[in-house]
C-alpha distance (Angstrom), angle and dihedral (degrees) to the residues before:
residue distance angle dihedral
X1 . . .
X2 3.79 . .
X3 3.79 97.1 .
X4 3.79 131.3 64.4
X5 3.82 120.7 -88.5
X6 3.79 121.2 -106.5
X7 3.81 114.2 -134.7
X8 3.80 124.5 -168.2
X9 3.82 103.5 -144.1
X10 3.80 93.7 -176.5
X11 3.84 92.8 116.3
X12 3.81 90.0 54.9
X13 3.81 93.9 46.3
X14 3.79 95.1 43.1
X15 3.78 98.3 35.8
X16 3.79 94.3 -126.1
X17 3.78 134.0 134.7
X18 3.77 119.4 -61.4
X19 3.80 99.4 55.2
X20 3.81 93.5 125.7
X21 3.80 90.4 51.7
X22 3.79 90.7 51.5
X23 3.80 89.9 47.3
X24 3.80 89.2 55.3
X25 3.79 90.6 52.4
X26 3.81 90.1 49.4
X27 3.79 90.7 50.5
X28 3.81 91.7 52.4
X29 3.80 91.3 48.8
X30 3.80 94.2 46.7
X31 3.79 92.2 48.1
X32 3.79 91.5 49.4
X33 3.80 109.4 40.9
X34 3.80 107.6 -24.1
X35 3.82 88.7 -122.1
X36 3.79 131.9 99.2
X37 3.80 140.7 150.7
X38 3.80 118.4 -105.5
X39 3.79 121.1 -145.6
X40 3.79 130.8 165.6
X41 3.81 89.9 48.3
X42 3.80 96.2 133.6
X43 3.82 97.9 -134.5
X44 3.82 106.3 146.4
X45 3.79 116.8 -111.9
X46 3.80 87.5 -139.1
X47 3.82 90.6 63.4
X48 3.80 91.8 49.5
X49 3.80 90.1 50.3
X50 3.80 92.6 49.7
X51 3.79 91.5 49.9
X52 3.79 92.6 48.0
X53 3.80 93.2 49.1
X54 3.80 94.0 47.7
X55 3.80 92.5 48.2
X56 3.79 92.3 49.6
X57 3.79 89.2 52.3
X58 3.79 89.6 52.1
X59 3.79 95.8 50.5
X60 3.80 90.0 48.7
X61 3.81 90.0 61.6
X62 3.81 119.0 104.5
X63 3.79 112.6 -91.1
X64 3.80 91.6 -111.7
X65 3.81 90.6 59.7
X66 3.79 92.9 47.2
X67 3.79 89.9 50.7
X68 3.79 89.1 59.1
X69 3.80 85.2 81.5
X70 3.82 96.3 37.5
X71 3.79 118.3 155.9
X72 3.80 90.2 -111.6
X73 3.82 86.1 69.0
X74 3.80 92.0 51.2
X75 3.79 92.2 64.6
X76 3.79 117.3 -174.8
X77 3.80 90.9 -9.3
X78 3.83 85.9 74.5
X79 3.80 93.9 -142.4
X80 3.78 134.6 137.3
X81 3.79 144.8 51.4
X82 3.79 129.9 -30.9
X83 3.84 125.9 -172.9
X84 3.80 128.7 -126.5
X85 3.79 112.1 -65.4
X86 3.81 96.2 15.8
X87 3.82 96.1 104.3
X88 3.79 120.1 70.7
X89 3.80 129.4 -151.5
X90 3.80 114.9 -168.1
X91 3.78 87.4 -13.2
X92 3.81 96.4 -54.7
X93 3.82 126.7 107.4
X94 3.79 115.5 -107.7
X95 3.80 121.8 -132.1
X96 3.79 95.2 -123.9
X97 3.78 144.1 82.3
X98 3.75 124.4 -145.0
X99 3.78 154.4 154.6
X100 3.80 127.6 -109.0
X101 3.80 120.3 -144.0
X102 3.79 134.6 172.2
X103 3.78 143.0 167.7
X104 3.80 107.8 -36.5
X105 3.80 108.5 -118.8
X106 3.83 128.1 -180.0
X107 3.78 121.9 -122.4
X108 3.82 91.8 -106.6
X109 3.81 94.6 55.3
X110 3.84 106.0 123.0
X111 3.79 91.7 -125.5
X112 3.80 91.7 52.7
X113 3.80 91.8 46.3
X114 3.80 89.0 50.8
X115 3.80 91.7 50.4
X116 3.80 95.1 -120.5
X117 3.83 105.9 177.7
X118 3.82 119.3 -109.3
X119 3.81 92.2 20.8
X120 3.78 124.2 109.3
X121 3.77 145.0 61.7
X122 3.78 125.9 -27.1
X123 3.79 123.9 -119.1
X124 3.80 116.5 -125.2
X125 3.81 128.1 -175.4
X126 3.78 118.9 -110.9
X127 3.80 89.6 -143.6
X128 3.83 94.3 61.3
X129 3.82 104.8 39.9
X130 3.81 93.7 168.6
X131 3.81 91.2 64.6
X132 3.80 93.7 77.8
X133 3.80 96.0 58.1
X134 3.81 92.9 43.1
X135 3.81 94.1 50.0
X136 3.80 95.6 46.4
X137 3.81 92.3 46.4
X138 3.81 90.3 48.2
X139 3.80 93.5 51.7
X140 3.81 91.3 48.8
X141 3.81 92.6 49.8
X142 3.80 95.3 46.5
X143 3.80 92.6 46.3
X144 3.79 87.8 63.9
X145 3.80 92.9 47.6
X146 3.79 92.6 47.6
X147 3.79 92.8 49.7
X148 3.81 89.6 51.0
X149 3.82 93.4 48.4
X150 3.80 89.7 49.4
X151 3.78 86.7 54.9
X152 3.79 86.9 59.7
X153 3.80 90.4 47.1
X154 3.80 89.2 53.0
X155 3.80 91.6 51.1
X156 3.80 89.9 48.2
X157 3.81 88.5 58.4
X158 3.81 94.4 48.6
X159 3.81 92.6 -104.3
X160 3.79 131.1 128.1
X161 3.80 111.9 -82.5
X162 3.80 91.2 -117.0
X163 3.82 93.9 50.3
X164 3.81 91.9 116.2
X165 3.81 101.3 29.6
X166 3.81 91.9 53.6
X167 3.80 92.8 40.2
X168 3.78 133.4 28.6
X169 3.83 95.4 0.2
X170 3.79 97.0 44.3
X171 3.82 83.8 102.6
X172 3.80 100.9 16.9
X173 3.76 131.5 -166.7
X174 3.81 102.9 -115.6
X175 3.80 118.9 -166.6
X176 3.79 127.2 172.2
X177 3.78 129.3 -172.2
X178 3.79 133.7 -172.7
X179 3.79 113.9 -158.5
X180 3.80 128.0 -167.1
X181 3.80 115.6 -161.6
X182 3.79 121.0 -165.0
X183 3.83 115.3 -147.5
X184 3.81 110.6 -76.2
X185 3.80 126.9 -141.8
X186 3.82 103.0 -113.1
X187 3.79 97.4 -147.6
X188 3.78 130.1 39.6
X189 3.80 125.2 -154.5
X190 3.79 107.5 -71.4
X191 3.79 93.6 30.0
X192 3.81 101.0 -77.5
X193 3.78 127.1 129.6
X194 3.80 115.2 -90.5
X195 3.76 131.0 -161.8
X196 3.80 107.2 20.2
X197 3.79 106.8 -160.4
X198 3.81 86.7 -150.3
X199 3.78 122.9 -0.4
X200 3.79 124.9 -132.4
X201 3.82 112.6 -61.7
X202 3.78 145.7 132.8
X203 3.80 125.8 -122.6
X204 3.78 118.2 -106.4
X205 3.78 107.3 -134.9
X206 3.79 139.7 37.0
X207 3.79 110.5 -69.0
X208 3.80 139.4 5.5
X209 3.80 125.5 -162.8
X210 3.79 113.3 -164.8
X211 3.78 128.4 -165.3
X212 3.80 115.0 -171.3
X213 3.76 135.6 -179.7
X214 3.80 123.8 -114.8
X215 3.81 97.6 -83.2
X216 3.80 101.5 77.4
X217 3.78 126.8 -162.0
X218 3.81 103.2 155.7
X219 3.82 114.7 127.3
X220 3.81 126.2 -170.7
X221 3.81 129.2 -158.0
X222 3.81 104.8 -129.7
X223 3.82 127.9 172.1
X224 3.82 85.4 -97.3
X225 3.79 93.3 54.3
X226 3.78 132.9 -96.1
X227 3.80 114.2 -20.4
X228 3.79 132.1 -177.9
X229 3.80 120.3 -111.4
X230 3.80 100.6 -156.2
X231 3.80 120.3 -171.3
X232 3.79 117.7 -88.2
X233 3.82 114.2 -158.1
X234 3.78 111.0 -102.1
X235 3.81 94.5 1.6
X236 3.79 132.8 112.5
X237 3.77 124.0 -143.3
X238 3.80 107.1 -127.8
X239 3.79 125.6 -163.2
X240 3.76 136.7 170.1
X241 3.78 124.9 -121.6
X242 3.78 141.4 -146.6
X243 3.81 95.9 -76.6
X244 3.81 92.5 60.5
X245 3.79 87.7 47.3
X246 3.81 88.3 53.3
X247 3.81 94.4 42.5
X248 3.81 92.5 53.7
X249 3.80 97.3 39.6
X250 3.80 89.8 -118.4
X251 3.80 95.8 -48.0
X252 3.81 84.3 119.9
X253 3.79 110.0 34.9
X254 3.80 123.3 -154.2
X255 3.79 102.3 -124.4
X256 3.80 128.0 -134.1
X257 3.78 115.2 -120.0
X258 3.80 137.5 169.7
X259 3.80 141.8 -175.0
X260 3.80 129.9 -125.3
X261 3.79 116.4 173.1
X262 3.81 105.9 -154.2
X263 3.81 94.5 150.5
X264 3.79 91.6 105.1
X265 3.81 88.2 -125.6
X266 3.76 137.8 85.8
X267 3.81 114.0 -84.5
X268 3.80 131.3 -153.7
X269 3.79 125.2 -162.4
X270 3.79 131.0 -180.0
X271 3.84 113.9 -156.6
X272 3.80 115.2 -174.2
X273 3.80 117.4 -165.3
X274 3.80 120.3 -156.7
X275 3.77 109.2 -172.1
X276 3.81 144.1 160.9
X277 3.78 119.5 -70.1
X278 3.78 115.5 -84.6
X279 3.80 94.2 -107.4
X280 3.81 94.9 37.3
X281 3.75 121.7 116.1
X282 3.79 117.7 -149.1
X283 3.80 107.1 -155.1
X284 3.81 118.7 -174.5
X285 3.79 113.9 -95.5
X286 3.83 108.2 -98.4
X287 3.79 89.7 -135.1
X288 3.80 92.8 57.9
X289 3.80 109.5 45.9
X290 3.78 110.7 160.3
X291 3.78 110.4 -6.9
X292 3.78 114.7 -109.2
X293 3.77 110.1 -133.9
X294 3.78 93.4 4.2
X295 3.79 121.8 146.4
X296 3.79 117.6 -103.7
X297 3.79 113.3 -106.9
X298 3.77 115.7 -98.2
X299 3.82 91.6 -122.2
X300 3.80 96.8 40.9
X301 3.81 93.2 -119.7
X302 3.79 124.7 143.7
X303 3.79 104.2 -141.5
X304 3.80 90.7 -167.8
X305 3.80 87.3 71.3
X306 3.82 92.2 65.9
X307 3.80 113.0 101.9
X308 3.79 118.3 -169.9
X309 3.77 146.0 51.8
X310 3.77 126.4 -44.6
X311 3.79 89.1 -113.0
X312 3.79 89.9 59.8
X313 3.80 91.5 48.9
X314 3.80 91.9 47.9
X315 3.80 93.7 48.8
X316 3.77 90.6 52.4
X317 3.79 88.8 55.4
X318 3.80 103.4 41.5
X319 3.79 93.5 46.8
X320 3.80 87.0 67.0
X321 3.80 93.2 50.9
X322 3.82 94.2 62.7
X323 3.81 102.1 14.6
X324 3.79 96.5 173.6
X325 3.79 93.8 46.9
X326 3.79 90.9 43.6
X327 3.77 91.2 55.3
X328 3.79 90.7 51.2
X329 3.79 102.8 46.6
X330 3.81 110.5 15.2
């Protein structure tokens, strides 16, 4: 099968019969490409439509208004807007602009008081007041879906269904991005690809849930080569990240992916990252060790060699995405 599997996670979300069957489908997908579509998640279409409309209104604002919530104003919370070309992937500028969000924390939260990076309040534009409610409702809804899908991941590994929810995601790191991709020129001088919306990379944590508009552009590195992951109405694209790779000793590999918007139109995408708690450690499962028959990682790294908390791993990654900003505020 060239495309990505579609998995109805309704039994995991609703707690009904069929969870073991769904877990088996998740295992097959994670062993193959680490990517699959999620249906049966229960997130209202009305909420997705409100989020999409509010984000389009924001990106239509003049640049000066968008810069009123620039990431430089978010400080150590690492929130806010960045313009096209400001974010790097593997050292190269991406052809996209976007906004960073995360769990909304009050100023008196102990982590905010202590200046823990990536913790704090979100920045919202005055010109699009409806964006705040849509973003916070979206993060709450997808947190529930992600926790349920991780329950299926746990079952697929022979663990208790609450392995994650009672452990490293009891107080998860929740990050949400909205990306706006202008149309990209498909061919550069000399025949190469120009204007990657996002260059080849893997995600850092446990699980990503991606909503995308109708224009596509996501590509996934499967054992059969690069394949497109076009939008399916009402479905999320789900993929696993580096911490599941580490946890399973490579039995489940975090999969490289990239974005090239050749639709000729603007594209919006909404990646939601559901990851271990900041202070959580994610040691490899003793029963797994090094995966037998697993694919080598695309970057040659051995994630079992990392020793520390997820927060330390994440900081090492994000500081390379905005190196100048990272040097100033982190």
